[in-house]
C-alpha positions in Angstrom: 0.0 0.0 0.0 2.8 2.4 0.9 4.5 1.7 -2.5 1.4 2.3 -4.5 0.6 5.5 -2.6 4.2 6.6 -3.0 4.1 6.1 -6.8 0.9 8.2 -7.1 2.4 11.0 -5.0 5.7 10.7 -6.9 3.9 11.3 -10.2 2.0 14.3 -8.9 5.1 15.9 -7.4 7.2 15.1 -10.5 4.7 17.0 -12.7 4.8 20.0 -10.3 8.6 19.9 -10.2 8.8 19.9 -14.0 6.4 22.9 -14.2 8.2 25.2 -11.7 11.8 24.3 -12.6 13.4 24.9 -16.0 15.7 21.9 -15.6 13.1 20.0 -13.7 12.6 17.2 -16.3 16.2 16.1 -16.2 16.5 16.5 -12.4 13.3 14.5 -11.8 14.5 11.7 -14.0 17.8 11.6 -12.3 16.4 11.6 -8.7 13.6 9.1 -9.2 15.0 6.6 -6.6 15.7 9.4 -4.1 12.0 10.5 -4.4 10.7 7.0 -3.8 12.9 6.7 -0.7 11.7 10.1 0.5 8.0 9.2 0.3 8.5 5.8 1.8 10.3 7.2 4.8 7.6 9.9 5.1 4.9 7.2 5.4 6.9 5.5 8.2 7.2 8.9 9.9 3.4 9.5 9.8 2.7 6.0 11.2 5.1 6.7 14.0 3.4 10.0 14.7 0.0 8.3 14.9 1.3 5.7 17.3 2.8 8.5 19.4 -0.5 10.4 19.5 -2.3 7.3 21.0 0.5 7.2 23.6 0.7 10.9 24.3 -3.0 11.5 24.9 -3.2 9.4 28.2 0.1 11.0 29.3 -1.2 14.5 28.7 -4.5 13.8 30.4 -2.7 12.4 33.5 -0.5 15.5 33.6 -3.5 17.7 33.4 -5.2 15.9 36.3 -2.1 16.1 38.4 -1.5 19.8 37.7 -5.1 21.1 37.5 -6.6 23.1 40.4 -8.7 21.4 43.0 -12.0 22.9 41.9 -11.4 21.7 38.4 -10.7 18.2 39.7 -14.0 18.2 41.7 -16.0 19.4 38.7 -14.4 16.8 36.4 -15.0 14.1 39.0 -18.7 15.0 39.4 -19.2 15.0 35.7 -17.5 11.6 35.4 -19.6 10.1 38.1 -22.8 11.4 36.6 -21.8 10.1 33.2 -21.2 6.5 34.4 -23.9 6.3 37.1 -26.7 7.9 35.0 -27.8 4.7 33.1 -28.2 2.5 36.3 -29.9 5.2 38.2 -32.3 6.0 35.3 -33.1 2.3 34.9 -33.8 2.0 38.6 -36.1 5.0 38.6 -38.0 3.7 35.6 -38.5 0.3 37.3 -39.7 1.9 40.5 -42.1 4.1 38.5 -43.4 1.1 36.6 -44.1 -0.7 39.9 -45.9 2.3 41.2 -48.1 2.6 38.1 -48.9 -1.1 38.2 -49.9 -0.9 41.9 -52.1 2.1 41.1 -53.7 0.3 38.2 -54.5 -2.7 40.3 -55.9 -0.5 43.0 -58.1 1.4 40.6 -59.3 -1.8 38.9 -60.2 -3.3 42.3 -62.1 -0.1 43.3 -64.0 -0.1 40.0 -64.9 -3.8 40.4 -66.0 -3.1 44.0 -68.2 -0.2 42.9 -69.7 -2.4 40.2 -70.5 -5.1 42.7 -71.9 -2.6 45.2 -74.2 -1.3 42.5 -75.3 -4.8 41.6 -75.8 -5.5 45.3 -78.1 -2.5 45.6 -80.1 -3.5 42.5 -79.9 -7.2 42.2 -78.6 -9.1 45.3 -81.2 -11.2 47.0 -79.6 -10.6 50.4 -80.1 -7.3 52.1 -77.2 -4.9 51.9 -76.8 -4.6 55.6 -76.3 -8.3 56.1 -74.0 -8.8 53.0 -70.4 -7.7 52.6 -68.1 -8.6 49.8 -64.3 -8.6 49.7 -62.2 -9.0 46.6 -58.9 -11.0 46.6 -56.7 -10.5 43.6 -54.9 -13.6 42.2 -52.5 -14.1 39.4 -53.0 -16.9 36.9 -49.9 -19.2 37.0 -51.1 -22.2 35.0 -53.7 -23.4 32.5 -54.9 -26.7 31.1 -54.3 -27.8 27.5 -57.2 -25.8 26.2 -55.9 -22.7 27.9 -59.4 -21.7 29.1 -61.2 -24.6 30.9 -59.2 -24.8 34.1 -56.9 -22.1 35.6 -54.3 -22.3 38.4 -54.0 -19.2 40.6 -51.4 -18.2 43.1 -53.7 -17.9 46.1 -54.9 -20.6 48.5 -56.3 -21.4 51.9 -53.5 -19.3 53.5 -55.1 -16.2 52.0 -58.6 -17.3 52.8 -59.5 -19.0 49.6 -62.3 -21.5 49.8 -64.0 -23.9 47.4 -67.0 -22.5 45.3 -65.8 -18.9 45.6 -66.8 -16.8 42.6 -63.9 -15.9 40.2 -64.5 -12.8 38.2 -63.0 -9.8 36.4 -64.5 -6.4 35.5 -66.0 -7.8 32.3 -68.0 -10.5 34.1 -67.9 -13.9 35.7 -65.0 -16.3 35.0 -66.0 -19.4 37.1 -65.6 -20.8 40.5 -62.9 -22.2 42.8 -63.0 -26.0 42.3 -60.2 -26.9 44.6 -58.3 -24.8 47.2 -54.8 -25.8 48.2 -52.6 -24.3 50.8 -50.8 -22.0 48.4 -52.5 -22.5 45.1 -56.1 -23.1 43.9 -57.8 -24.5 40.8 -60.5 -22.4 39.1 -63.1 -24.0 36.9 -64.3 -21.6 34.2 -67.6 -21.5 32.4 -65.9 -23.4 29.5 -65.9 -26.6 31.7 -68.5 -29.1 30.6 -69.2 -29.9 34.3 -70.1 -26.3 35.3 -73.6 -25.0 34.8 -74.6 -21.4 35.7 -78.1 -20.3 36.4 -78.7 -17.3 34.1 -81.3 -14.7 33.3 -81.9 -12.4 30.3 -81.4 -8.8 31.4 -84.1 -7.5 29.0 -86.9 -10.1 29.1 -86.1 -11.8 32.5 -86.2 -15.2 30.8 -84.4 -17.8 32.9 -82.2 -20.7 31.8 -78.9 -22.5 32.3 -75.6 -21.4 30.8 -73.5 -24.4 29.9 -71.1 -25.8 27.3 -72.6 -28.0 24.5 -70.5 -30.2 22.2 -72.0 -31.6 19.0 -69.9 -34.3 17.3 -66.4 -33.3 16.4 -67.3 -29.6 16.4 -65.8 -27.2 19.0 -68.0 -26.9 22.0 -70.2 -23.8 22.2 -71.5 -21.8 25.1 -75.3 -21.9 25.1 -78.2 -20.6 27.1 -80.3 -23.7 27.6 -83.7 -24.6 28.9 -85.4 -21.5 27.4 -89.0 -22.0 26.2 -89.6 -21.6 22.4 -92.0 -18.6 23.0 -89.3 -16.6 24.8 -88.7 -13.1 23.3 -85.0 -13.3 23.3 -83.0 -11.6 20.5 -79.4 -11.5 19.4 -77.6 -8.8 21.3 -79.4 -9.5 24.6 -77.2 -9.7 27.7 -77.3 -12.8 29.9 -76.5 -12.3 33.6 -76.2 -14.6 36.6 -79.5 -15.1 38.3 -78.2 -15.6 41.8 -79.7 -19.1 42.1 -77.6 -22.0 43.2 -75.7 -20.3 46.0 -72.4 -19.9 44.2 -72.6 -16.9 41.8 -74.2 -13.7 43.0 -76.9 -12.1 41.0 -76.1 -9.7 38.2 -72.7 -10.7 36.9 -72.4 -10.7 33.1 -72.0 -14.1 31.4 -72.3 -13.4 27.7 -74.2 -11.8 24.8 -76.7 -13.7 22.7 -74.9 -14.3 19.4 -77.3 -16.5 17.5 -80.6 -18.3 18.0 -80.6 -21.5 15.9 -83.8 -23.3 14.8 -84.1 -26.4 16.8 -86.4 -29.4 16.9 -85.9 -29.8 20.6 -88.2 -28.7 23.3 -86.1 -25.7 24.1 -84.4 -23.0 22.1 -80.8 -23.4 20.9 -79.3 -20.0 22.0 -75.6 -19.5 21.3 -73.7 -17.0 23.5 -70.5 -14.9 23.0 -68.7 -14.9 26.4 -68.2 -11.6 28.0 -64.8 -12.6 29.4 -61.9 -13.6 27.0 -60.5 -16.3 29.2 -57.4 -16.8 27.1 -56.4 -13.1 27.4 -56.7 -12.5 31.1 -53.7 -12.8 33.3 -55.3 -12.2 36.7 -58.7 -12.4 38.3 -60.5 -11.6 41.6 -62.2 -14.0 44.1 -65.4 -12.8 45.6 -66.0 -13.8 49.3 -69.5 -13.6 50.5 -70.0 -13.4 54.2 -73.5 -13.5 55.7 -74.8 -13.4 59.2 -74.8 -16.8 60.9 -78.6 -16.8 61.5 -79.3 -15.9 57.9 -76.9 -18.6 56.7 -78.5 -21.2 58.9 -81.9 -20.3 57.6 -80.8 -20.4 54.0 -79.4 -23.9 54.5 -82.6 -25.0 56.1 -84.6 -23.7 53.2 -82.3 -25.5 50.7 -82.7 -28.7 52.6 -86.5 -28.4 52.5 -86.3 -27.7 48.8 -84.4 -30.9 48.2 -86.9 -32.9 50.2 -89.7 -31.4 48.1 -87.9 -32.3 44.9 -87.8 -36.0 46.1 -91.5 -35.8 46.8 -92.7 -34.1 43.6 -95.9 -36.2 43.1 -97.0 -35.7 46.7 -96.2 -32.0 46.5 -98.4 -31.6 43.4 -101.2 -33.5 45.2 -101.0 -31.1 48.1 -101.2 -28.1 45.7 
């Protein structure tokens, strides 16, 4: 590379030398080897200067730091510390801010859900407001079944007060119930489970039925609103809520929207629902704890026991009526 560059420089300088000197042509031809040697040595000198620059810079900086006044040293030290400590400090502040925002979001979401439940309690709950109090426990979803939507594992258990048959919900509506409560984790059964049936009611017409999963052949199971009479005035777009019957789900929680009413030869209508809660997309949920006064709870259990006895004696019951 040095030789090639030297030849180019030699040609340029030779032309200049011929122009400015009357006897330049003869002198240039006679000193060709000297010019090559001169340019080759100049390349070595430039390379040496570059190496010296890299060596001299740290030396000069060190001398400056030794001879500089004390206030200059303090200023330079503070600037250096800020320069190197700014990225970690900035990252730590952003992480702390993110945690605060997440906590604030969870708090506001919980308050919104509590206000919604309180409003439903004033309008829909069968139990009087003065004898009913609800508490919400937030839980993160840490596991799912193969379908990703039928069973959910949450990070709360009996240690946090979780019990079986507690309602699991989000702000969009009902998710399911606690099927099994462990010491540290619990299993939630969602409305996609073929074993879970939820008593529902149409918000507009007050028609009652049962929300459950229905599987036909090899087709994917659908969420349906079953046991609805053919003369019911239900239309697509109607909202289906929990009716409060059954003792697990409180009244007024959204289950789904009527998507389609298929013609059916069965005794009841074939009503397909679009779930209000996208189970696959949620990452957390709330557990609703219902606490009633002991005397009301005992009376309720007594009435349920009487109802079961009447169901076993249906013929005799109709004869009495």
